[in-house]
DRENDO-1510 file (C-alpha; in Angstrom, 1 decimal, always signed):
<recs>
REC; n; res; u; v; w
REC; 1; MET; +0.0; +0.0; +0.0 .
REC; 2; ILE; +1.5; +3.3; -1.1 .
REC; 3; SER; +1.6; +6.2; +1.4 .
REC; 4; ARG; -0.6; +9.3; +1.0 .
REC; 5; ASN; +2.4; +11.5; +0.3 .
REC; 6; PHE; +3.7; +9.1; -2.4 .
REC; 7; LYS; +0.3; +9.1; -4.0 .
REC; 8; ASN; +0.3; +12.9; -4.1 .
REC; 9; VAL; +3.8; +12.9; -5.7 .
REC; 10; LEU; +2.4; +10.6; -8.5 .
REC; 11; VAL; -0.6; +12.9; -9.0 .
REC; 12; VAL; +1.5; +16.0; -9.3 .
REC; 13; SER; +3.9; +14.2; -11.7 .
REC; 14; LEU; +1.1; +12.9; -13.9 .
REC; 15; GLY; -0.4; +16.4; -14.1 .
REC; 16; PHE; +2.9; +17.9; -15.2 .
REC; 17; LEU; +3.4; +15.0; -17.6 .
REC; 18; PHE; +0.2; +15.9; -19.5 .
REC; 19; LEU; +0.7; +19.6; -19.3 .
REC; 20; PHE; +4.3; +19.6; -20.6 .
REC; 21; THR; +3.5; +17.0; -23.2 .
REC; 22; ALA; +1.7; +20.0; -24.8 .
REC; 23; TYR; +4.0; +22.9; -23.9 .
REC; 24; GLY; +7.3; +21.0; -24.4 .
REC; 25; GLY; +6.3; +19.9; -27.8 .
REC; 26; LEU; +5.4; +23.5; -28.8 .
REC; 27; GLN; +8.6; +24.9; -27.3 .
REC; 28; SER; +10.8; +22.5; -29.3 .
REC; 29; LEU; +9.1; +23.6; -32.5 .
REC; 30; GLN; +9.0; +27.4; -32.0 .
REC; 31; SER; +12.3; +28.2; -33.6 .
REC; 32; SER; +11.4; +26.1; -36.7 .
REC; 33; LEU; +7.6; +26.3; -36.9 .
REC; 34; ASN; +7.2; +30.0; -36.3 .
REC; 35; ALA; +10.5; +31.1; -37.8 .
REC; 36; ALA; +9.1; +34.1; -39.7 .
REC; 37; GLU; +10.7; +37.3; -38.3 .
REC; 38; GLY; +12.0; +35.3; -35.3 .
REC; 39; MET; +8.4; +35.2; -33.9 .
REC; 40; GLY; +8.7; +31.8; -32.3 .
REC; 41; VAL; +11.9; +32.6; -30.4 .
REC; 42; ALA; +10.6; +36.0; -29.5 .
REC; 43; SER; +7.5; +34.4; -27.9 .
REC; 44; LEU; +9.8; +32.1; -25.8 .
REC; 45; SER; +11.8; +35.2; -24.7 .
REC; 46; VAL; +8.6; +36.9; -23.6 .
REC; 47; ILE; +7.5; +33.8; -21.7 .
REC; 48; TYR; +10.7; +33.7; -19.6 .
REC; 49; ALA; +10.8; +37.5; -19.2 .
REC; 50; SER; +7.3; +37.2; -17.8 .
REC; 51; ILE; +8.4; +34.4; -15.5 .
REC; 52; ILE; +11.1; +36.6; -14.1 .
REC; 53; ILE; +8.6; +39.4; -13.3 .
REC; 54; SER; +6.1; +37.0; -11.8 .
REC; 55; SER; +8.9; +35.4; -9.7 .
REC; 56; MET; +9.5; +38.7; -8.0 .
REC; 57; PHE; +6.1; +38.7; -6.2 .
REC; 58; LEU; +3.5; +36.2; -7.3 .
REC; 59; PRO; +4.6; +32.8; -5.9 .
REC; 60; PRO; +4.5; +33.7; -2.2 .
REC; 61; ILE; +1.3; +35.6; -2.5 .
REC; 62; MET; -0.5; +32.9; -4.5 .
REC; 63; ILE; +0.8; +29.9; -2.6 .
REC; 64; LYS; +0.0; +31.4; +0.8 .
REC; 65; ASN; -3.5; +32.5; -0.2 .
REC; 66; LEU; -4.6; +29.7; -2.5 .
REC; 67; GLY; -2.4; +26.8; -1.3 .
REC; 68; CYS; -0.1; +24.7; -3.5 .
REC; 69; LYS; -2.9; +22.7; -5.1 .
REC; 70; TRP; -4.9; +25.5; -6.5 .
REC; 71; THR; -1.9; +27.5; -7.4 .
REC; 72; ILE; -0.8; +24.6; -9.6 .
REC; 73; VAL; -4.3; +24.4; -11.2 .
REC; 74; ALA; -4.3; +28.2; -11.9 .
REC; 75; GLY; -0.8; +28.0; -13.4 .
REC; 76; MET; -1.8; +25.1; -15.7 .
REC; 77; ALA; -4.7; +27.2; -17.1 .
REC; 78; CYS; -2.1; +29.9; -18.0 .
REC; 79; TYR; +0.0; +27.3; -19.9 .
REC; 80; ILE; -3.0; +26.1; -21.9 .
REC; 81; SER; -3.6; +29.6; -23.1 .
REC; 82; TYR; -0.3; +29.5; -25.0 .
REC; 83; SER; -1.6; +26.4; -27.0 .
REC; 84; PHE; -4.6; +28.5; -28.0 .
REC; 85; GLY; -2.3; +31.2; -29.2 .
REC; 86; ASN; -0.6; +28.7; -31.5 .
REC; 87; LEU; -3.8; +27.9; -33.3 .
REC; 88; TYR; -3.4; +31.1; -35.3 .
REC; 89; PRO; +0.2; +32.2; -34.6 .
REC; 90; GLY; +0.9; +35.9; -35.0 .
REC; 91; TRP; +2.4; +38.7; -33.0 .
REC; 92; TYR; -1.1; +39.6; -31.6 .
REC; 93; THR; -1.8; +36.0; -30.5 .
REC; 94; LEU; +1.6; +34.6; -29.4 .
REC; 95; ILE; +2.9; +37.5; -27.4 .
REC; 96; PRO; -0.2; +38.1; -25.1 .
REC; 97; THR; -0.5; +34.3; -24.4 .
REC; 98; SER; +3.2; +34.2; -23.8 .
REC; 99; VAL; +2.8; +36.9; -21.1 .
REC; 100; ILE; -0.1; +35.0; -19.6 .
REC; 101; LEU; +1.9; +31.7; -19.5 .
REC; 102; GLY; +4.9; +33.5; -18.0 .
REC; 103; LEU; +2.9; +35.1; -15.2 .
REC; 104; GLY; +1.5; +31.7; -14.3 .
REC; 105; GLY; +4.8; +29.8; -14.8 .
REC; 106; SER; +6.7; +30.8; -11.7 .
REC; 107; PRO; +3.8; +30.2; -9.2 .
REC; 108; LEU; +3.2; +26.8; -10.9 .
REC; 109; TRP; +6.7; +25.6; -10.4 .
REC; 110; SER; +7.2; +27.2; -7.0 .
REC; 111; ALA; +4.0; +25.5; -5.8 .
REC; 112; LYS; +5.1; +22.2; -7.2 .
REC; 113; CYS; +8.5; +22.4; -5.5 .
REC; 114; THR; +7.0; +23.5; -2.3 .
REC; 115; TYR; +4.4; +20.7; -2.4 .
REC; 116; LEU; +7.1; +18.0; -3.0 .
REC; 117; THR; +9.3; +19.4; -0.2 .
REC; 118; ILE; +6.5; +19.5; +2.3 .
REC; 119; SER; +5.5; +15.9; +1.3 .
REC; 120; GLY; +9.1; +14.7; +1.6 .
REC; 121; ASN; +9.6; +16.2; +5.1 .
REC; 122; ILE; +6.2; +14.8; +6.3 .
REC; 123; GLN; +7.0; +11.3; +5.0 .
REC; 124; ALA; +10.6; +11.5; +6.4 .
REC; 125; ALA; +9.2; +12.4; +9.9 .
REC; 126; LYS; +6.8; +9.5; +9.7 .
REC; 127; ASP; +9.4; +7.0; +8.7 .
REC; 128; GLY; +12.2; +8.4; +10.9 .
REC; 129; LYS; +14.4; +9.0; +7.9 .
REC; 130; LYS; +16.5; +12.0; +6.8 .
REC; 131; GLY; +14.4; +14.6; +5.1 .
REC; 132; SER; +16.9; +15.4; +2.3 .
REC; 133; ASP; +16.9; +11.7; +1.3 .
REC; 134; ILE; +13.1; +11.5; +0.8 .
REC; 135; ILE; +13.1; +14.9; -0.9 .
REC; 136; ASN; +15.7; +13.7; -3.3 .
REC; 137; GLN; +13.7; +10.6; -4.0 .
REC; 138; TYR; +10.5; +12.5; -4.6 .
REC; 139; PHE; +12.1; +14.9; -7.0 .
REC; 140; GLY; +13.7; +12.0; -8.8 .
REC; 141; ILE; +10.3; +10.3; -9.2 .
REC; 142; PHE; +8.7; +13.6; -10.3 .
REC; 143; PHE; +11.3; +14.3; -13.0 .
REC; 144; PHE; +11.3; +10.6; -14.1 .
REC; 145; ILE; +7.6; +11.0; -15.0 .
REC; 146; PHE; +7.7; +14.6; -16.0 .
REC; 147; GLN; +10.7; +14.5; -18.3 .
REC; 148; SER; +9.0; +11.7; -20.3 .
REC; 149; SER; +6.6; +14.4; -21.5 .
REC; 150; ALA; +9.3; +15.2; -24.1 .
REC; 151; VAL; +8.9; +11.7; -25.5 .
REC; 152; TRP; +5.1; +11.9; -25.9 .
REC; 153; GLY; +4.8; +15.5; -27.0 .
REC; 154; ASN; +7.5; +15.2; -29.6 .
REC; 155; LEU; +6.2; +11.8; -30.7 .
REC; 156; MET; +2.8; +13.5; -31.4 .
REC; 157; SER; +4.5; +16.2; -33.5 .
REC; 158; SER; +6.7; +13.8; -35.5 .
REC; 159; LEU; +3.8; +11.4; -36.3 .
REC; 160; ILE; +1.5; +14.2; -37.3 .
REC; 161; PHE; +4.0; +16.3; -39.3 .
REC; 162; GLY; +5.4; +13.1; -40.9 .
REC; 163; GLN; +2.1; +13.0; -42.8 .
REC; 164; ASP; +3.1; +16.1; -44.7 .
REC; 165; THR; +3.5; +15.4; -48.4 .
REC; 166; GLY; +5.7; +18.4; -49.0 .
REC; 167; ILE; +8.9; +16.9; -47.5 .
REC; 168; ALA; +11.8; +17.3; -49.9 .
REC; 169; ASP; +15.5; +16.1; -49.9 .
REC; 170; ILE; +18.0; +18.6; -48.6 .
REC; 171; PRO; +20.6; +19.8; -51.1 .
REC; 172; GLU; +24.3; +19.4; -50.4 .
REC; 173; GLU; +25.0; +23.1; -50.6 .
REC; 174; GLN; +22.5; +23.7; -47.8 .
REC; 175; LEU; +24.2; +21.0; -45.6 .
REC; 176; GLN; +27.4; +23.1; -45.7 .
REC; 177; LEU; +25.5; +25.8; -43.7 .
REC; 178; CYS; +24.5; +23.5; -40.8 .
REC; 179; GLY; +26.2; +23.3; -37.4 .
REC; 180; ALA; +28.8; +25.8; -36.2 .
REC; 181; ALA; +30.7; +25.8; -39.5 .
REC; 182; GLU; +28.8; +28.9; -40.7 .
REC; 183; CYS; +27.3; +31.6; -38.6 .
REC; 184; GLY; +23.9; +29.8; -38.3 .
REC; 185; LEU; +21.7; +32.9; -38.7 .
REC; 186; THR; +20.6; +32.0; -42.2 .
REC; 187; VAL; +19.1; +28.6; -41.3 .
REC; 188; SER; +15.7; +30.1; -40.6 .
REC; 189; THR; +15.2; +31.1; -44.3 .
REC; 190; ASN; +15.9; +27.8; -45.9 .
REC; 191; SER; +13.4; +25.4; -47.3 .
REC; 192; THR; +13.6; +22.8; -44.5 .
REC; 193; THR; +11.8; +25.1; -42.0 .
REC; 194; THR; +8.8; +25.6; -44.3 .
REC; 195; ARG; +5.7; +25.2; -42.2 .
REC; 196; PRO; +3.7; +22.0; -42.5 .
REC; 197; ALA; +0.2; +22.1; -43.9 .
REC; 198; GLN; -2.1; +24.3; -41.7 .
REC; 199; ARG; -4.5; +21.4; -41.1 .
REC; 200; LEU; -1.7; +19.4; -39.6 .
REC; 201; VAL; -0.7; +22.3; -37.3 .
REC; 202; TRP; -4.3; +22.6; -36.2 .
REC; 203; THR; -4.5; +18.9; -35.5 .
REC; 204; LEU; -1.4; +19.0; -33.4 .
REC; 205; VAL; -2.3; +22.1; -31.4 .
REC; 206; GLY; -5.8; +20.7; -30.8 .
REC; 207; CYS; -4.3; +17.5; -29.3 .
REC; 208; TYR; -2.0; +19.7; -27.1 .
REC; 209; ILE; -5.0; +21.7; -25.8 .
REC; 210; GLY; -6.8; +18.4; -25.0 .
REC; 211; VAL; -4.0; +16.9; -22.9 .
REC; 212; GLY; -3.5; +20.3; -21.1 .
REC; 213; VAL; -7.2; +20.2; -20.0 .
REC; 214; VAL; -6.7; +16.6; -18.8 .
REC; 215; ALA; -3.7; +17.8; -16.7 .
REC; 216; MET; -5.9; +20.4; -14.9 .
REC; 217; LEU; -8.6; +17.8; -14.2 .
REC; 218; ILE; -6.1; +15.2; -12.8 .
REC; 219; VAL; -4.7; +17.8; -10.2 .
REC; 220; SER; -8.1; +19.3; -9.4 .
REC; 221; VAL; -9.8; +16.0; -8.6 .
REC; 222; PHE; -7.0; +13.7; -7.2 .
REC; 223; LEU; -4.4; +16.0; -5.4 .
REC; 224; ASP; -4.8; +16.4; -1.7 .
REC; 225; ASN; -4.7; +19.9; -0.3 .
REC; 226; ILE; -1.9; +19.2; +2.3 .
REC; 227; ASP; -1.2; +22.8; +3.2 .
REC; 228; GLN; -4.9; +23.9; +3.6 .
REC; 229; GLU; -4.4; +24.6; +7.4 .
REC; 230; GLN; -1.4; +26.8; +6.7 .
REC; 231; THR; -3.2; +28.8; +4.0 .
REC; 232; SER; -6.3; +29.3; +6.3 .
REC; 233; GLN; -4.0; +30.6; +9.1 .
REC; 234; PHE; -2.3; +32.9; +6.6 .
REC; 235; ARG; -5.6; +34.3; +5.4 .
REC; 236; GLY; -6.7; +34.7; +9.0 .
REC; 237; ASN; -3.5; +36.4; +10.1 .
REC; 238; ARG; -2.5; +38.1; +6.9 .
REC; 239; GLU; +1.0; +39.5; +6.7 .
REC; 240; PRO; +1.5; +43.0; +5.3 .
REC; 241; PHE; +1.4; +42.9; +1.5 .
REC; 242; CYS; +4.8; +44.6; +1.3 .
REC; 243; GLN; +6.4; +41.9; +3.4 .
REC; 244; THR; +5.0; +39.1; +1.2 .
REC; 245; PHE; +5.8; +41.0; -2.0 .
REC; 246; LEU; +9.4; +41.4; -1.0 .
REC; 247; ALA; +9.9; +37.8; +0.3 .
REC; 248; THR; +11.7; +36.8; -2.9 .
REC; 249; PHE; +14.2; +39.6; -2.7 .
REC; 250; ARG; +14.8; +39.4; +1.0 .
REC; 251; LEU; +16.2; +35.9; +0.5 .
REC; 252; LEU; +18.9; +37.4; -1.7 .
REC; 253; LYS; +20.6; +38.5; +1.6 .
REC; 254; ASP; +21.6; +34.9; +2.0 .
REC; 255; TRP; +25.0; +34.5; +0.4 .
REC; 256; ARG; +24.3; +30.9; -0.4 .
REC; 257; LEU; +21.5; +31.8; -2.7 .
REC; 258; VAL; +23.6; +34.5; -4.5 .
REC; 259; THR; +26.4; +31.9; -5.0 .
REC; 260; LEU; +23.9; +29.5; -6.6 .
REC; 261; ILE; +22.9; +32.0; -9.2 .
REC; 262; PRO; +25.4; +30.8; -11.9 .
REC; 263; LEU; +24.2; +27.2; -11.4 .
REC; 264; THR; +20.6; +28.2; -11.6 .
REC; 265; MET; +21.1; +30.4; -14.7 .
REC; 266; TYR; +23.1; +27.6; -16.4 .
REC; 267; SER; +20.0; +25.4; -16.2 .
REC; 268; GLY; +18.2; +28.0; -18.4 .
REC; 269; PHE; +21.1; +28.3; -20.8 .
REC; 270; GLU; +21.5; +24.6; -21.4 .
REC; 271; GLN; +17.8; +23.9; -21.8 .
REC; 272; SER; +17.3; +26.8; -24.3 .
REC; 273; PHE; +20.3; +25.7; -26.3 .
REC; 274; LEU; +19.0; +22.3; -27.0 .
REC; 275; SER; +15.4; +23.3; -27.7 .
REC; 276; GLY; +16.3; +26.5; -29.6 .
REC; 277; GLU; +19.7; +26.0; -31.3 .
REC; 278; TYR; +20.3; +22.3; -31.6 .
REC; 279; THR; +16.9; +21.6; -33.1 .
REC; 280; LYS; +17.2; +24.5; -35.6 .
REC; 281; ASN; +20.9; +24.6; -36.6 .
REC; 282; TYR; +21.6; +20.8; -36.5 .
REC; 283; VAL; +18.4; +18.8; -36.8 .
REC; 284; THR; +16.1; +20.9; -38.9 .
REC; 285; CYS; +18.9; +22.2; -41.1 .
REC; 286; ALA; +20.3; +18.7; -41.9 .
REC; 287; LEU; +17.3; +16.4; -41.5 .
REC; 288; GLY; +14.2; +18.5; -41.7 .
REC; 289; ILE; +11.6; +19.7; -39.2 .
REC; 290; HIS; +9.8; +16.3; -39.1 .
REC; 291; TYR; +12.9; +14.9; -37.3 .
REC; 292; VAL; +12.8; +17.4; -34.5 .
REC; 293; GLY; +10.3; +15.3; -32.5 .
REC; 294; PHE; +12.2; +12.1; -32.8 .
REC; 295; VAL; +15.5; +13.7; -31.7 .
REC; 296; MET; +13.8; +15.4; -28.7 .
REC; 297; MET; +12.1; +12.1; -27.8 .
REC; 298; CYS; +15.6; +10.7; -27.3 .
REC; 299; PHE; +16.4; +13.6; -25.0 .
REC; 300; GLY; +13.2; +13.1; -23.0 .
REC; 301; ALA; +13.7; +9.3; -22.6 .
REC; 302; SER; +17.3; +9.8; -21.4 .
REC; 303; ASN; +16.2; +12.6; -19.1 .
REC; 304; SER; +13.3; +10.6; -17.6 .
REC; 305; LEU; +15.3; +7.5; -16.9 .
REC; 306; CYS; +18.3; +9.3; -15.5 .
REC; 307; SER; +16.1; +11.5; -13.3 .
REC; 308; PHE; +14.7; +8.4; -11.6 .
REC; 309; LEU; +18.2; +6.8; -11.3 .
REC; 310; PHE; +20.0; +9.9; -10.0 .
REC; 311; GLY; +17.2; +10.7; -7.5 .
REC; 312; ARG; +18.0; +7.4; -5.8 .
REC; 313; LEU; +21.8; +7.4; -6.4 .
REC; 314; ALA; +22.2; +10.8; -4.7 .
REC; 315; ARG; +22.0; +9.3; -1.2 .
REC; 316; TYR; +25.1; +7.1; -2.0 .
REC; 317; THR; +27.2; +9.4; -4.2 .
REC; 318; GLY; +26.3; +12.8; -2.9 .
REC; 319; ARG; +25.2; +15.8; -4.9 .
REC; 320; ALA; +28.7; +17.0; -5.8 .
REC; 321; ALA; +29.7; +13.9; -7.7 .
REC; 322; LEU; +26.5; +14.0; -9.8 .
REC; 323; PHE; +26.9; +17.7; -10.5 .
REC; 324; PHE; +30.4; +17.2; -11.8 .
REC; 325; THR; +29.3; +14.3; -13.9 .
REC; 326; ALA; +26.7; +16.5; -15.6 .
REC; 327; ALA; +29.3; +19.3; -16.1 .
REC; 328; LEU; +31.7; +16.9; -17.7 .
REC; 329; ALA; +29.0; +15.5; -20.1 .
REC; 330; ASN; +28.0; +19.0; -21.1 .
REC; 331; PHE; +31.6; +20.1; -21.6 .
REC; 332; CYS; +32.3; +17.2; -23.9 .
REC; 333; CYS; +29.1; +17.9; -25.9 .
REC; 334; ILE; +29.9; +21.6; -26.3 .
REC; 335; ILE; +33.4; +20.9; -27.6 .
REC; 336; ALA; +32.1; +18.2; -30.0 .
REC; 337; LEU; +29.3; +20.5; -31.3 .
REC; 338; LEU; +31.9; +23.2; -32.1 .
REC; 339; PHE; +33.6; +20.8; -34.6 .
REC; 340; TRP; +30.9; +18.5; -35.8 .
REC; 341; ARG; +29.5; +19.1; -39.3 .
REC; 342; PRO; +26.0; +17.4; -39.3 .
REC; 343; HIS; +25.1; +15.3; -42.3 .
REC; 344; PRO; +22.1; +12.9; -42.9 .
REC; 345; ASP; +24.5; +10.0; -43.3 .
REC; 346; GLN; +25.4; +10.4; -39.6 .
REC; 347; LEU; +21.9; +9.8; -38.4 .
REC; 348; ALA; +22.9; +8.1; -35.1 .
REC; 349; VAL; +25.0; +11.0; -34.1 .
REC; 350; PHE; +22.0; +13.3; -34.1 .
REC; 351; PHE; +20.6; +11.2; -31.2 .
REC; 352; VAL; +23.8; +10.8; -29.2 .
REC; 353; PHE; +24.0; +14.5; -28.3 .
REC; 354; PRO; +20.4; +14.8; -26.9 .
REC; 355; ALA; +20.9; +11.5; -25.0 .
REC; 356; LEU; +24.0; +12.8; -23.2 .
REC; 357; TRP; +22.3; +16.2; -22.8 .
REC; 358; GLY; +19.3; +14.5; -21.3 .
REC; 359; MET; +21.4; +12.7; -18.8 .
REC; 360; ALA; +23.1; +15.9; -17.7 .
REC; 361; ASP; +19.9; +17.9; -17.6 .
REC; 362; ALA; +18.4; +15.2; -15.3 .
REC; 363; ILE; +21.1; +15.9; -12.8 .
REC; 364; TRP; +20.8; +19.7; -13.1 .
REC; 365; GLN; +17.0; +19.5; -12.6 .
REC; 366; THR; +16.6; +16.9; -9.8 .
REC; 367; GLN; +19.6; +18.0; -7.7 .
REC; 368; THR; +19.2; +21.8; -8.0 .
REC; 369; ASN; +15.5; +21.6; -7.0 .
REC; 370; ALA; +16.3; +19.3; -4.1 .
REC; 371; LEU; +19.3; +21.5; -3.1 .
REC; 372; TYR; +17.0; +24.6; -2.9 .
REC; 373; GLY; +14.5; +22.7; -0.7 .
REC; 374; ILE; +17.2; +21.5; +1.6 .
REC; 375; LEU; +19.1; +24.8; +2.0 .
REC; 376; PHE; +16.0; +27.0; +2.6 .
REC; 377; PRO; +13.4; +24.9; +4.5 .
REC; 378; ARG; +11.8; +27.9; +6.2 .
REC; 379; ASP; +11.5; +30.0; +3.0 .
REC; 380; LYS; +10.5; +27.4; +0.5 .
REC; 381; GLU; +8.1; +29.6; -1.5 .
REC; 382; ALA; +10.7; +32.5; -1.8 .
REC; 383; ALA; +13.6; +30.1; -2.5 .
REC; 384; PHE; +11.8; +28.3; -5.4 .
REC; 385; ALA; +10.6; +31.7; -6.7 .
REC; 386; ASN; +14.3; +32.7; -6.9 .
REC; 387; TYR; +15.1; +29.5; -8.6 .
REC; 388; ARG; +12.5; +30.1; -11.3 .
REC; 389; MET; +13.6; +33.8; -11.6 .
REC; 390; TRP; +17.3; +33.1; -12.2 .
REC; 391; GLU; +16.7; +30.1; -14.4 .
REC; 392; SER; +14.3; +32.1; -16.5 .
REC; 393; LEU; +16.9; +34.9; -16.8 .
REC; 394; GLY; +19.2; +32.3; -18.3 .
REC; 395; PHE; +16.4; +31.4; -20.8 .
REC; 396; VAL; +15.7; +35.1; -21.6 .
REC; 397; ILE; +19.4; +35.9; -22.3 .
REC; 398; ALA; +19.9; +32.8; -24.5 .
REC; 399; PHE; +16.7; +33.4; -26.5 .
REC; 400; ALA; +17.4; +37.1; -26.8 .
REC; 401; TYR; +20.8; +36.7; -28.5 .
REC; 402; SER; +19.5; +33.7; -30.5 .
REC; 403; THR; +18.6; +35.8; -33.6 .
REC; 404; PHE; +21.8; +37.9; -33.9 .
REC; 405; LEU; +24.8; +35.9; -32.5 .
REC; 406; CYS; +26.6; +33.2; -34.5 .
REC; 407; LEU; +26.2; +29.7; -33.3 .
REC; 408; GLU; +29.9; +29.4; -32.5 .
REC; 409; TYR; +29.7; +32.3; -30.0 .
REC; 410; LYS; +26.6; +30.9; -28.4 .
REC; 411; LEU; +28.5; +27.7; -27.7 .
REC; 412; TYR; +31.4; +29.7; -26.2 .
REC; 413; ILE; +28.9; +31.6; -23.9 .
REC; 414; LEU; +27.4; +28.3; -22.8 .
REC; 415; LEU; +30.8; +27.0; -22.0 .
REC; 416; ALA; +31.7; +30.1; -20.0 .
REC; 417; VAL; +28.6; +29.9; -17.8 .
REC; 418; LEU; +29.3; +26.2; -17.2 .
REC; 419; VAL; +32.9; +27.0; -16.1 .
REC; 420; LEU; +31.6; +29.7; -13.7 .
REC; 421; THR; +29.1; +27.2; -12.3 .
REC; 422; VAL; +31.8; +24.6; -11.6 .
REC; 423; ILE; +33.7; +27.3; -9.7 .
REC; 424; THR; +30.9; +28.7; -7.6 .
REC; 425; TYR; +28.8; +25.7; -6.7 .
REC; 426; PRO; +31.4; +23.8; -4.7 .
REC; 427; VAL; +31.6; +26.7; -2.2 .
REC; 428; VAL; +28.0; +26.2; -1.2 .
REC; 429; GLU; +28.3; +22.4; -1.1 .
REC; 430; TYR; +31.4; +22.6; +1.1 .
REC; 431; HIS; +29.6; +25.0; +3.5 .
REC; 432; GLU; +26.6; +22.7; +3.7 .
REC; 433; TYR; +28.9; +19.7; +4.3 .
REC; 434; LYS; +30.5; +21.5; +7.3 .
REC; 435; ASN; +27.3; +23.2; +8.6 .
REC; 436; PRO; +24.3; +21.0; +7.6 .
REC; 437; THR; +21.0; +22.9; +7.4 .
REC; 438; LEU; +18.3; +21.4; +9.7 .
REC; 439; SER; +14.8; +20.8; +8.3 .
REC; 440; ILE; +11.9; +22.4; +10.1 .
REC; 441; GLU; +11.0; +19.0; +11.8 .
REC; 442; GLU; +14.6; +18.5; +12.9 .
REC; 443; THR; +14.8; +22.1; +14.3 .
REC; 444; THR; +11.6; +21.6; +16.2 .
REC; 445; ASN; +12.7; +18.3; +17.7 .
REC; 446; LYS; +16.0; +19.8; +18.7 .
REC; 447; SER; +14.4; +22.8; +20.4 .
REC; 448; GLN; +12.0; +20.5; +22.3 .
REC; 449; LYS; +14.9; +18.4; +23.6 .
REC; 450; GLU; +16.7; +21.5; +24.7 .
REC; 451; THR; +13.6; +22.7; +26.5 .
REC; 452; ILE; +13.3; +19.4; +28.3 .
REC; 453; LEU; +17.0; +19.5; +29.4 .
REC; 454; THR; +16.6; +23.0; +30.6 .
REC; 455; ASP; +13.5; +22.1; +32.7 .
REC; 456; GLU; +15.3; +19.1; +34.2 .
REC; 457; ASN; +18.3; +21.3; +35.2 .
REC; 458; LYS; +15.9; +23.7; +37.0 .
REC; 459; ILE; +14.6; +20.8; +39.3 .
REC; 460; ILE; +16.6; +21.1; +42.6 .
REC; 461; CYS; +14.8; +18.4; +44.7 .
REC; 462; GLN; +11.9; +16.2; +44.4 .
REC; 463; THR; +10.7; +15.0; +47.9 .
REC; 464; GLN; +7.4; +13.4; +48.6 .
REC; 465; MET; +5.7; +15.6; +51.3 .
</recs>
């Protein structure tokens, strides 16, 4: 019989699986499907810019007033609006829905992370286990299920777009422009990024809208409202708005959070590179847009399996070993991508890079999320809001220079941020090793024991009168 907390982890994971089957598939296609005037990449930039803004104030306000469950449901509704915008893509449909998605994105992810952290600590207290171990396990299970959304969303796009009768062979002179050999800014104008038939686009987006609605229903019906008591207390004893509004920024006084900024931003850089640059300058350029889904499926499958594996391995290897494994994998891929010249005859190689990238991303996602929950147990909402804010800043910067920087320079920037991450992260890890952060439950138990000892010391004599 599974525990109530484990059941809730599965419900959250399934909800995100369905939601990001839709959004993940759309994101992978934006740089190729809506390439005209850079509209697709611009919409992604607006999404993550809006997430930065919402991270500054919305997560603590929404989570403390609505609770984690209903904040997740509201955030999911914002994501579905972006699918509607892609039915008739244009500046007047994509940009407004991108803003709506971004405003709901940070509360959605902060609520999810807070929910998993609370569930992990509750279950650890029941089982008499270390809170960080259960939190790591729960995040591993979540990302195992969630990251498989890349498989299903991209499978849908590849199967539907594969029905297009307008697919043509790619001329050899065009293949010379693929990869980092040339600047990479001319790829968006070539014939391989021609939009599929409009009826196929409508079919795909309609399917994405349907699975998004299913995600909302799963969470609304089956997820327990585990923080209902805390939200009721907050509404009854409401903090000043200014105090809640500034919660995200107040946490920046903690040097550990500031030191983790390069690690968090790198997560945005590396994800945006694969979905925005690799799919356009390598896959679409050399194989065609109908292959994007199959390649990203490989990324999703690798990411999903490794998330589950590393979520369990972390208790034996520690976070540091996993982080450096991810850094090494990304470093090797970046160097190889600088020199590789993609060609259809090397079909297997197109899948090797996303497989390795998926393994590394599984570590960045599971371990960074767990690390934030462990380091800031009393400020979970503000901590995860900071996580989304800095990760989104990485996305925004990467998507912003996507249309005017050569691919070679983008790879060098990615490499520089990775090196900075490898330098700054160990400082926080070493401090945590020397001075472990106690969870709320552990802090409470410690204070109760100290109170008992103090009371016992006050007893001078006990004589029966």
